[in-house]
N, C-alpha and C positions, 0 to 999 in steps of 0.2 A: 436510328433504330431502323434495320432493315426491313426490306417490306415481304410478305410472306404471302406467298399465293395460296397457300393451301390454308392459311388463315382465311383468306378474301372468301373463298370456294365456301368454307363452314358459316361464315357470317352471314354469306346471301343465302346459304340455305335455312339460317336460323331466322333469318327477319322474314322468309317467303312463309316459315312453319308459324310463327309467333303473331308477324301482324296483322291486327285487325283494322282499326280506323284511328288511331290515337297513336303517337309514338310511344317507342318502344324505349325506356329506360333503363342504363346501367347493363343494356346486353352482355351476356356470360357466354364464353365458348368453353366448352373444359379443355383445360392444360394451358390456358395463356390467361395474363392479368388483364384488369381492367384497364391499364393503359395501352397494352398491346392491342387491343380490341377496340377503344376509341381510338386510337392512332389510324387503324388501319378501316374504321369506319368514315373517319375524317379524308382517308385517300378514296375512299368508295365514292363519296361527296362530292369532293373534289374533281372525280374522275366524270363525275355525270352518272353515277350508276345507281346512288340514291339521292331520294327526294329532299332530303332535309339531315342537317346535325348539327348539334349544339352540344357545348361543352362548358362545365363553368369549374372553376379551378379556386382552391383556398390555399394561401400560402405556397405558391408554384406547385400545386399538388392537384391532381384531379379529384373534384369532388363528386363529379356526375356529370351524365352525358345521356344523349338522347339523340332518337336515330328514327328516320321516316320508312316510308315504304320504299322497296323497288321500284328504280325508273323504267319508263317501257325498253331502254337501253340494257338496264339492269336486269330485266327479267330475259331479253334474248341472248345474253350473256349467260346468264345462268343455266339456260337450256342446253349451251353448248356446252357446259361443263358439269351438268347435274350427276348422269352414269359414271362409277365410278372406274368402270373399267376405259370410257373414254379419256377422265380425267388423266388415269395411269398413263396411256396412249400418248395423250399431250405432253405429257414430263417427257416420257422416255424420250419422243421425239426430240423435243428443245432438247435435252440432254446430249442424245447421240450427234446431232446435229451441231452442238455447239451456239445454240440460239439461246439468248436469253428470255427469259419468262414473263415478258409484257401480256399487258392485257390485249395489245392488237396483235402479237404473236400466238398467244392460245386462239384467238377468235379464228384466225388464219389456220392455225393447225388443226383445232376441231372442224373447221368447213370442212377442210380436206377428209379428215377422216369421218365427218358424217356424211358427205359424199360418198365416200366408197363402201360403205354401208349400206346407203339407199341404192346403191349400183346394185351392189350383191344382193339384196332385197328383191328388186326388181328381176335379175337375172333367175332369181332362185323362183319366182312367180311365173315368169315368161318362156323357162327354160333357155337352152343356151344357142 
């Protein structure tokens, strides 16, 4: 299965929205199968962005899965990709420069975009 960074972002937004104090079981994301969501949750866990991931299979098919909350790094990553316009700029920039959309690439591009936005906001407040 090919990694889908849009799905990664959607999963993280859903976990932030739904997580209270226990695992979320069989997290659903509209337009994606349970297998796709579970596989991407496992990727997030392996990348250190989720605190927990467990799955159970029956006859080689996904029976159920559960995820924990976002980790500190997971929340930091989500803050960088939360805004729809920033996310679009990140994807457009990566595509324009032929850069693969990896978690580290997204972090670097988003940091540059956010820095530019911050500089613009500071200039607007302090003047030219």
